[in-house]
C-alpha positions in Angstrom: 1.5 21.8 -5.4 4.2 21.2 -8.0 4.0 17.8 -9.7 7.4 16.3 -10.8 8.8 13.0 -11.2 9.6 12.9 -7.5 6.1 13.7 -6.4 4.7 11.1 -4.2 1.5 9.4 -5.5 0.0 6.1 -5.7 -0.7 5.1 -9.4 -4.1 3.5 -8.3 -5.7 7.0 -7.9 -4.7 7.6 -11.6 -6.4 4.7 -12.6 -9.5 5.5 -10.6 -9.8 8.8 -12.3 -9.9 7.1 -15.7 -12.3 4.6 -14.6 -10.1 1.5 -14.3 -9.6 -1.0 -11.5 -7.2 0.0 -8.8 -4.7 -2.8 -9.6 -2.6 -3.4 -13.0 -4.6 -5.5 -15.6 -4.8 -5.9 -19.2 -7.1 -2.8 -19.6 -5.1 -0.3 -17.7 -1.4 -1.5 -18.5 -1.2 0.8 -21.5 -1.9 3.9 -19.4 0.5 2.6 -16.8 3.0 2.5 -19.3 2.5 6.1 -20.5 2.9 7.1 -17.0 6.3 5.3 -16.6 7.4 7.1 -19.8 6.3 10.5 -18.6 8.0 9.8 -15.2 11.3 8.8 -17.0 11.0 11.9 -19.4 10.5 14.5 -16.7 13.2 13.2 -14.3 16.1 15.4 -14.3 18.3 12.2 -14.3 18.4 8.8 -15.5 16.8 7.2 -12.5 14.9 3.8 -12.3 11.1 4.1 -11.7 10.1 3.2 -8.3 6.2 2.9 -7.8 4.0 1.9 -4.9 0.3 0.5 -5.0 -1.0 -1.4 -2.3 -3.6 -2.9 -4.3 -0.9 -4.7 -6.3 0.7 -6.4 -3.6 -1.6 -9.5 -4.3 -1.0 -9.0 -8.1 2.9 -9.5 -8.5 2.7 -12.7 -10.6 0.7 -10.8 -13.1 3.0 -7.8 -13.2 6.0 -10.1 -13.4 4.5 -11.8 -16.4 3.9 -8.7 -18.6 6.8 -6.9 -17.2 9.6 -9.5 -16.9 12.2 -7.1 -16.0 10.3 -5.8 -12.8 11.5 -6.1 -9.5 9.6 -6.1 -6.3 10.3 -4.7 -2.7 7.8 -6.0 -0.3 7.4 -4.3 3.0 5.6 -6.5 5.5 3.9 -5.2 8.6 1.9 -6.6 11.7 -1.7 -7.3 10.3 -3.2 -5.6 13.4 -1.2 -2.5 12.8 -2.2 -2.6 9.1 -5.9 -3.0 9.8 -5.6 -0.4 12.5 -3.9 2.2 10.2 -6.8 1.6 7.6 -9.6 2.3 9.9 -7.8 5.4 11.5 -7.5 6.6 7.7 -11.3 6.1 7.0 -11.9 7.8 10.3 -9.8 10.7 9.3 -11.4 10.8 5.9 -15.1 10.6 6.7 -14.8 13.1 9.8 -14.9 15.7 7.4 -13.9 16.3 3.8 -10.2 16.3 2.8 -10.1 18.5 -0.3 -6.7 17.2 -1.1 -7.9 13.5 -1.2 -11.0 14.5 -3.2 -8.6 16.0 -6.0 -7.3 12.6 -6.9 -10.0 10.1 -5.7 -13.2 10.2 -7.7 -14.9 7.7 -5.5 -14.2 9.7 -2.4 -15.3 13.0 -4.1 -18.5 11.6 -5.4 -19.3 10.3 -1.6 -19.1 13.7 -0.4 -21.3 15.0 -3.0 -24.1 12.5 -1.9 -25.4 13.2 1.6 -26.8 9.7 1.8 -23.7 8.3 0.5 -21.4 9.8 3.3 -23.9 8.9 5.9 -23.9 5.2 5.1 -20.0 5.4 4.5 -19.6 6.7 8.3 -22.1 3.9 9.6 -20.0 1.4 7.6 -16.6 2.2 8.5 -16.9 4.5 11.6 -19.5 3.1 13.7 -18.8 1.5 17.2 -18.5 -2.0 15.4 -18.2 -1.1 11.7 -19.1 -3.7 9.1 -16.2 -2.0 7.0 -13.8 -3.6 9.4 -14.4 -7.0 8.2 -14.0 -6.0 4.6 -10.6 -4.6 5.7 -9.6 -7.7 7.6 -10.7 -9.9 4.5 -8.8 -7.8 1.9 -5.7 -8.0 4.2 -6.2 -11.6 4.4 -6.5 -12.2 0.7 -3.3 -10.4 0.2 -1.3 -12.2 2.8 -2.5 -15.6 1.5 -1.8 -14.7 -2.0 2.0 -13.6 -0.9 2.5 -16.8 0.8 1.1 -18.9 -1.9 2.9 -17.3 -4.9 6.2 -15.7 -3.6 8.1 -19.1 -4.4 7.2 -18.5 -8.2 9.4 -15.4 -8.0 13.2 -15.9 -8.5 15.0 -14.5 -5.4 16.9 -12.2 -7.6 13.6 -10.5 -8.4 12.4 -9.3 -5.0 13.5 -7.9 -1.5 11.2 -8.7 1.4 11.6 -6.7 4.7 9.5 -6.1 7.7 8.3 -2.6 8.3 9.4 -2.8 12.1 12.9 -3.5 11.0 12.8 -0.7 8.6 11.8 1.8 11.2 14.4 0.6 13.8 17.3 0.4 11.4 16.4 2.6 8.3 20.1 2.9 7.1 20.7 -0.7 7.3 17.7 -1.9 5.6 17.4 0.8 2.9 21.0 0.2 1.9 20.2 -3.4 1.5 17.3 -2.3 -0.9 19.5 0.1 -2.8 22.0 -2.8 -3.2 19.4 -5.1 -4.5 18.5 -2.1 -7.1 22.1 -1.5 -7.9 21.5 2.0 -6.8 24.2 4.0 -4.7 23.4 6.8 -2.2 25.3 8.4 0.8 22.2 9.8 2.4 21.4 9.5 5.9 18.0 7.8 5.9 17.3 7.7 9.8 16.1 11.4 9.3 13.1 10.4 7.2 11.6 7.9 9.6 10.0 8.7 12.9 8.6 5.5 14.7 5.4 6.0 16.4 3.9 4.0 19.3 0.3 4.1 18.3 -2.2 2.2 20.6 -4.3 -0.2 18.3 -7.9 1.2 18.4 -10.4 -0.9 20.7 -12.7 -1.7 17.8 -9.9 -3.5 16.2 -8.4 -4.9 19.3 -11.8 -6.5 20.0 -11.5 -8.7 16.9 -7.5 -9.4 17.6 -8.0 -13.4 17.9 -10.2 -13.3 14.6 -7.6 -11.3 12.9 -4.7 -13.5 13.8 -6.7 -16.7 13.0 -7.3 -15.3 9.5 -3.8 -14.5 8.9 -2.3 -17.2 11.1 0.3 -18.7 8.6 1.4 -15.0 7.7 1.9 -14.0 11.2 3.9 -17.3 11.9 6.0 -16.8 8.9 7.1 -13.0 10.1 6.7 -13.9 13.9 3.8 -11.5 14.6 2.6 -12.4 17.9 
């Protein structure tokens, strides 16, 4: 796979390879800055750098403080779907080794190198009632609570907030809004890049629907997730 400035990769895995935390902090920010410089240098055009890292969803105040010119695009999704998607990912990754994931995730690679580790991981994330589900729920709850508590600290000119469901239903409208917010022009038809899926929530996640929605009650109310 050819690695270019347009290569899709979450920078948390670069941090992981170097032994840093998955989110930006005062220890890995120099590596992050070097990454941004390399992306800018290898880009064929003078483009702004757009990066994605789910772990930094609950870290935007720190990022804004160290990079005052940064802008944020928040894409919200029904917590039930977020948690279900995460658990589906664990199921896929633990069913058999994914060599591509092993290339950029040191933790994942080490897990498969230890038979006991992979066995415990399967029990934790992929048993009939996995304990790992509660970790995923708690992490999601921490992120949404952080957002609600801190979003007003950002000037409205510094962020754009949209719903994933709206983006899928009308990609051209919402991506146009994002591009306008970023002062970027494009005439592409973005509808061909999005194919909405009607996925049924896994029964293990559905079993804890009331608990999940109670943990994120204010967030679900804010974005009308029923």
